[in-house]
C-alpha positions as CSV (number, residue, x, y, z in Angstrom):
1,M,16.6,-16.5,-14.5
2,Q,15.0,-13.5,-12.4
3,A,11.1,-13.5,-12.9
4,Q,10.3,-10.3,-14.7
5,S,7.4,-9.6,-12.6
6,A,7.5,-8.5,-8.7
7,I,3.9,-10.5,-8.3
8,E,1.9,-12.1,-10.4
9,I,-1.8,-12.9,-9.9
10,A,-3.6,-16.0,-11.8
11,D,-7.3,-16.5,-12.2
12,V,-7.7,-16.4,-8.4
13,W,-11.0,-16.8,-6.8
14,K,-11.9,-16.4,-2.8
15,S,-14.9,-17.8,-1.5
16,Y,-16.5,-17.4,2.1
17,G,-19.4,-19.8,1.1
18,A,-20.5,-22.0,-1.2
19,K,-21.9,-18.7,-3.6
20,D,-20.3,-15.8,-1.6
21,F,-17.1,-15.2,-3.7
22,A,-14.7,-12.0,-2.5
23,L,-12.8,-12.1,-6.0
24,R,-13.6,-13.6,-9.4
25,R,-11.2,-14.3,-12.1
26,V,-8.6,-11.8,-10.5
27,T,-5.3,-12.2,-12.7
28,L,-2.7,-9.0,-12.4
29,E,1.1,-9.0,-13.0
30,I,2.8,-6.2,-10.8
31,A,5.9,-5.3,-12.7
32,R,9.1,-4.9,-10.2
33,R,9.4,-1.0,-8.9
34,E,5.9,-0.2,-10.2
35,F,3.6,1.6,-7.9
36,L,0.2,0.3,-8.6
37,G,-3.1,2.1,-7.0
38,L,-6.5,-0.3,-6.5
39,I,-9.7,1.3,-6.1
40,G,-13.0,1.0,-6.5
41,T,-16.2,1.0,-4.5
42,S,-16.7,-0.7,-1.2
43,G,-16.8,-4.3,-0.5
44,G,-15.1,-4.9,-4.4
45,G,-12.5,-7.2,-2.9
46,K,-9.1,-4.6,-3.0
47,T,-7.9,-5.9,1.0
48,T,-8.9,-9.2,0.2
49,L,-6.5,-9.2,-3.2
50,L,-3.7,-7.5,-1.0
51,K,-3.8,-10.0,1.8
52,L,-3.7,-12.8,-0.8
53,I,-0.4,-11.5,-1.7
54,N,1.1,-12.5,2.2
55,R,-1.0,-15.0,2.8
56,L,-3.1,-13.7,5.2
57,V,-5.7,-14.7,2.7
58,E,-5.2,-17.6,1.1
59,P,-7.2,-18.3,-2.6
60,T,-10.4,-20.9,-2.6
61,K,-8.7,-21.2,-6.7
62,G,-5.8,-19.6,-8.3
63,S,-2.2,-18.8,-7.5
64,V,-0.5,-16.3,-6.3
65,R,3.5,-15.9,-6.8
66,V,5.6,-13.5,-5.7
67,D,9.8,-13.0,-7.2
68,G,8.6,-16.0,-9.3
69,V,8.0,-18.5,-6.6
70,N,4.4,-19.5,-5.4
71,V,3.6,-18.6,-1.8
72,A,1.6,-21.4,-1.5
73,E,4.7,-23.6,-1.2
74,T,6.6,-20.7,1.1
75,D,6.7,-20.4,4.7
76,A,4.1,-17.5,5.9
77,V,5.8,-15.9,8.4
78,Q,8.8,-15.7,6.3
79,L,7.3,-14.4,3.5
80,R,5.7,-11.8,5.5
81,R,8.7,-10.7,7.1
82,R,10.4,-9.5,4.0
83,I,7.1,-7.9,2.7
84,G,6.2,-4.3,4.0
85,Y,2.9,-4.1,5.1
86,V,1.2,-0.6,5.9
87,F,-2.4,-0.3,6.4
88,Q,-5.0,2.6,8.2
89,G,-5.2,3.2,12.1
90,V,-1.1,1.6,12.3
91,G,-1.5,-1.1,14.7
92,L,1.7,-0.2,16.2
93,F,2.2,-2.0,19.8
94,P,1.1,0.6,22.5
95,H,3.5,-1.4,25.2
96,L,6.8,-0.5,22.8
97,T,8.9,2.3,22.4
98,V,8.8,4.1,18.7
99,A,12.2,2.4,18.7
100,E,10.8,-1.0,19.6
101,N,8.0,-0.9,17.5
102,I,10.7,-0.1,14.5
103,G,12.8,-2.8,15.1
104,V,9.9,-5.7,16.0
105,T,10.6,-7.3,12.8
106,L,14.7,-6.9,12.7
107,R,14.6,-9.0,16.4
108,L,13.1,-11.7,15.0
109,L,15.2,-11.9,11.8
110,G,17.9,-12.5,14.8
111,W,19.9,-9.0,14.3
112,D,21.9,-7.7,16.6
113,K,21.1,-5.1,19.3
114,P,23.7,-2.2,17.7
115,A,22.5,-3.1,14.4
116,I,19.1,-2.8,15.4
117,G,20.2,0.2,17.0
118,A,21.6,1.9,13.8
119,R,18.9,0.9,11.6
120,V,16.1,2.3,13.9
121,T,18.2,5.5,13.7
122,E,18.6,5.4,10.0
123,M,14.7,4.3,9.5
124,L,13.5,7.5,11.3
125,D,15.9,9.7,9.0
126,L,14.2,7.8,5.9
127,V,10.7,8.8,7.3
128,R,11.8,12.8,8.3
129,L,11.1,11.5,12.2
130,P,13.2,13.6,15.2
131,R,15.2,11.1,16.5
132,E,14.3,11.8,20.0
133,L,11.0,9.6,19.5
134,T,13.1,6.7,19.8
135,E,11.7,6.5,23.5
136,R,8.3,8.0,22.9
137,L,5.3,5.4,23.2
138,P,2.7,5.2,20.4
139,A,0.1,7.0,22.2
140,T,1.8,9.9,22.7
141,L,2.2,10.8,19.2
142,S,0.2,12.8,16.5
143,G,-1.4,10.7,14.3
144,G,1.1,11.8,11.2
145,Q,3.9,10.6,13.0
146,A,2.4,7.0,14.6
147,Q,1.9,6.5,10.7
148,R,5.7,7.5,9.9
149,V,6.3,5.1,12.5
150,G,4.5,2.6,10.5
151,V,6.0,2.9,7.6
152,A,9.7,3.1,9.3
153,R,9.0,-0.8,10.3
154,A,7.5,-1.3,7.2
155,L,11.0,-0.7,5.8
156,A,13.0,-1.4,8.4
157,A,14.1,-5.0,6.9
158,R,14.9,-3.8,3.7
159,P,11.5,-5.5,2.0
160,S,11.7,-5.5,-2.0
161,I,7.5,-5.2,-1.8
162,M,5.4,-2.8,0.3
163,L,1.8,-3.4,0.5
164,M,-0.1,-0.6,1.9
165,D,-4.4,-0.6,2.8
166,E,-5.5,3.4,3.1
167,P,-2.1,3.7,4.6
168,F,-3.4,7.1,5.2
169,G,-6.8,7.4,5.8
170,A,-7.2,8.0,9.3
171,V,-5.0,11.7,9.5
172,D,-5.8,15.2,8.7
173,P,-5.6,16.5,4.6
174,I,-2.8,18.1,5.0
175,T,-0.7,15.4,6.9
176,R,-2.2,13.2,4.6
177,D,-0.7,14.7,1.6
178,S,2.6,15.4,2.8
179,L,3.0,11.5,4.3
180,A,1.9,10.7,0.4
181,R,4.1,13.1,-1.3
182,D,7.0,11.4,1.0
183,Y,6.1,8.0,0.4
184,R,6.3,8.0,-2.8
185,A,9.8,9.7,-2.8
186,L,11.1,7.2,-0.8
187,H,9.0,4.3,-3.1
188,D,11.3,5.7,-5.8
189,A,14.1,6.0,-3.7
190,L,14.2,2.4,-2.6
191,G,13.2,0.7,-5.7
192,L,10.2,-0.5,-4.3
193,T,6.9,-2.4,-5.7
194,T,4.4,-0.9,-3.9
195,V,0.8,-2.2,-4.1
196,M,-1.5,0.3,-2.5
197,V,-5.4,-0.2,-2.2
198,T,-7.0,3.5,-1.6
199,H,-10.8,5.3,-1.6
200,D,-9.8,8.5,-2.7
201,V,-9.1,8.4,-6.4
202,L,-7.2,11.5,-6.6
203,E,-4.7,9.9,-4.3
204,A,-4.4,7.0,-6.5
205,V,-3.9,9.6,-9.8
206,L,-0.8,11.3,-7.8
207,L,0.7,8.4,-6.5
208,A,0.1,5.7,-9.0
209,D,2.2,4.3,-12.1
210,R,-0.5,2.3,-12.8
211,I,-4.4,2.0,-11.7
212,A,-6.7,-0.9,-11.5
213,V,-10.3,-1.5,-10.8
214,M,-12.4,-3.4,-8.8
215,E,-16.1,-3.8,-8.9
216,A,-17.7,-6.9,-7.2
217,G,-14.4,-8.7,-6.7
218,E,-13.3,-8.6,-10.3
219,I,-10.7,-6.1,-12.0
220,V,-12.9,-4.2,-14.4
221,E,-10.1,-2.4,-16.1
222,S,-6.5,-1.8,-15.5
223,G,-4.0,0.3,-16.8
224,P,-1.1,3.4,-16.7
225,T,-2.9,6.2,-14.8
226,Q,-2.5,8.5,-18.3
227,T,-4.8,6.1,-20.2
228,L,-7.5,5.2,-17.9
229,L,-8.0,9.3,-17.2
230,A,-7.7,9.6,-20.8
231,D,-9.5,7.0,-22.3
232,A,-11.2,4.5,-19.7
233,K,-13.6,1.5,-21.1
234,M,-15.8,1.3,-18.8
235,E,-18.7,3.8,-18.3
236,S,-18.5,2.9,-14.6
237,V,-14.8,3.9,-14.9
238,R,-15.0,7.0,-16.5
239,A,-17.3,8.3,-14.3
240,L,-14.8,7.1,-11.3
241,M,-11.8,8.5,-12.8
242,A,-13.3,11.7,-13.9
243,M,-14.0,12.8,-10.3
244,P,-10.3,14.6,-10.3
245,R,-10.9,16.8,-12.9
246,R,-14.7,17.5,-11.5
247,Q,-12.8,18.5,-8.2
248,A,-10.3,20.5,-9.5
249,E,-12.6,22.0,-12.4
250,R,-14.8,23.2,-9.0
251,V,-11.5,24.6,-7.3
252,S,-10.6,26.6,-10.6
253,A,-14.2,27.8,-10.7
254,L,-14.2,28.6,-7.0
255,T,-10.5,30.7,-7.6
256,A,-11.6,32.4,-10.3
257,G,-15.0,34.0,-8.7
258,A,-12.4,34.9,-5.4
259,P,-11.6,38.6,-4.8
260,T,-8.1,39.6,-5.5
């Protein structure tokens, strides 16, 4: 029987020393096709939790299951090849062309050259990049173009799960907004399960179906985005979720006072 959740994290702890816990008592289920935003203070454990899912980090205690299978019982390399991963700064291989960067996982999976070429073209169209970029090197791309190549590379092998760590943080605000909206459209169109770490509460509110708030290595509160906006239980979470509303009110006040 197919697992109901795409990702199940059960009572996970992560220690980097006898008393240095990056994660404590983390239990979280992420449904198929859900877009989960992970927010909270710096050093709260968000990136560590993200990396547990594809075994870039191993838990000290507890378990992580992907599609019903304990990742500890899965070959780490094979696991990573079927989970997309996008992070701030992209990490494109500087000596490879755009086409070679997008196709790198496909080559590792044994695809032949015609199939890789066709998939690269498909991915460029999907992330709204011109096909003539295929032979360009990463250094010649704009920040927004490089980030789109990173998304295309992560999606090339048709993963059902995408992990995103501050994926749009290194680009200007206009490009960031465009990338975020385009990615959410891809998430919906492809039926992906997405887990995104962001320090931008407004970004999480606008993109995520559900938000989990982390403090000092623990998930202190989680729920549907609208629920947390309207009725967060913890005072610190209420303050965090109030930020987008305060920003909107300030913009509204400035607009109301602007000359016509």
